[in-house]
N, C-alpha and C positions, 0 to 999 in steps of 0.2 A: 422429310417429304411434306409438302403442303398441297392444298387443293384450292382451285378457283372457288370463290364465294358463290353462293346462290345468286342467280341473276347475272353472273359473268360467264360468258361462253367463248369457246375458242375453236379455231380451225388451223390446221397445219397445211400450208401450201408450199410445196417444194421444201425449202429449208426455213421458211418464214413462219412465225406465229402471229396470227391475227386474233385480236380480242374484241369482243363486244361487251361493254358494260351497260346493262339495261338501265340501271338507276341513273347513271350520268348521261345516258343516251349518246355514247361515244364509242367509236371504233378506233383502234390503233394497232400498229404493226411493229413487231420486234424481228428484224432480220436475223437470220442465222441462229434462231432460237428454237426451231422445231424439235431438235433432238432432246431438249430438256423437258418435253411434254409427253405424258402418257394419256392419250385421249380416252374419255369415257363415251359410252354410246349415246348420251344425251347432249353432247357438246360441251360438257364440263371436262376437267382434266386434272390429273395429278401432276404436280410440278416438281421436278427433281432439283436437287441442289445445283446452284450455278448462278451466273450473272443474270440470266433471265428471271430466275426465281427471286433474286434480290430486288430487281427492278419492280416486279409485280407486287412484292411484299411492301416495298416502300410506297407504292401507289395505293395500298390498302385493298388489294384485289384478292388476297389469299386468306385462307383460314386453316387451322390445324386439323379439323375434322372433315370428312367427306360429306358434302351436302346430299340430301336425298336425291335419287335419280328422278328426273322428270321424263318427258316424252322422248323416246328414242328417235334419232335422226333417220329419216327414210332414205332409201336409195333415190338417185335422181330419176325423174319421170322419163319414160320412153315414148309416150304418146300424149296427145292433147285433144281436148274436146272443142277447141275454138273454131275449127273449120267444119264441124259437123252440123247437120240441120237440127233445128229446135222448134218446139211449139211452146209459146209463152202463154201461161194460164193466168187467170185472175189472182190465184194464190201466189204465183211468182211476182206479179206486179205489186201486190200488197206487201210481201216480204221485202222486196227491193226498196220500196218507198220508206218503210219503217227503218230499214238499215241505213238509208241515206240520211234520214233525219237524226238518227242516233249518232252517226259519224260527224254530221255537221255541228253537233254540240261540242265536239272536241276542239279546244282552242288551238290555232296554228302554233307550231313550235312546242307542243306539249310533250313530244317524244314518243318513242315506240310503246312504252308501258301504257300510256293513255289509250292506245288503240287495242291493247291486249286485255282490257279490263272486263270484257264480256265473260260472265261467270255462269251462263246457262249450261244445262246438262243435256245435250242432244243425244239421240240414239243413232247408232251406225246403220247404214244401209247403202252400200256403194252404188247399186243400180239407180236408186232414187237420187243420190248425190250427183251422179253424172247427168241425169236428165235435168235436174234443177240448175246445174252449172251451165249447161248448154243454153237453157232459157235465160239465165242471168247475163250471159255474154251478149245475147241479142238485146236485152233490156237495158244494160248499163249505160249506153250513150244517151238514153232518154231520161236518166235520173237527174234530179236537181243538185248535182255535186260533181266536182272535178278534182283530180289529184293524180299523183304518181302511184307507184306500186304499193306503197304502204296504205294509202287510202283505198285503192281498188281492191286490195286483198281484204282489208277490214270490212268493206262493203259486202264482198262475197261471203266471207265467214259468217257475218251477222245474218245475211239473207238466208243462208243454209240453216243456221240455227233457229231462225224463226219458223222453219218448216220441220224442225226436229231432226235435222241432218248434221253430220259431222264430217269435216275434212281436216287435213294437216296444213297448217300455216307455217311455211318454211322460210327461213332467212339465210341468205348465203352471201359470200364475198368472193372477189377475184382480185388479182394483182396485175399490174402493168397494162393499163393503169388501174389503180385501186378503185373499185366500185362495190357498193353494197346493193342488194336487191332482195325482194321477197315475192313469194308466189304461193298459190294454194294447190294442193294435190290430194288425190285419193288413190291409194295404192301406187301403181306405176303411171297414173294419168294426171297430167297437169290440167287444172280447171280454168286458168286465166292467163296463160302465156304460151309462147312457142318453145318447144323442147330444145330446138337448136340454140336459142338464146341462153337457155338455162345450163347448157352443157359446160359453160366456162365458169360456173359458180360452184364454190365448195360450201355445202350446208354447214351451219354451226348452231342453229337454234330451230326447234320445232315446237309449235303450240297447237 
């Protein structure tokens, strides 16, 4: 038995195994390989002997020892704040602008890891997180930066952390057609997306 390396995460969708290699910034899918995987709660996995294990080992994605557990994957959110009323304060504006300038420094094409490099240590407070997220959703169109889900989520996570708040940054995948997506949530509440859209994605990484 082998284990996915640190920084390599997996999701089993029907009978398929989907892998995210953070270092290579690459997703790939192994059809009919889900039965060779024993998922871990953080998106890692134990890989049983078989063709899928041989393929992953040849790709350098396995190691003999179990890596330390990281953040447990949350349940899919059941509600969202994006349709709720919000009051934007000066503190929200300041946090949003700082987050925008931080994210703008990241070179295009740098990959997921570059956006995950924020190492601040915020405190938890879900009520404050929801209020700040509602404000950020109203503020975001006015910030001097544009981008898809990776950039939008990086902005929100950094804006929250500038205010001493924490949320879960979740990465998920779907098949037919294959798509990768990410969002931010607190408990069962999504902070920057519609829950109906997220229902089709299987989480495989949480930061």
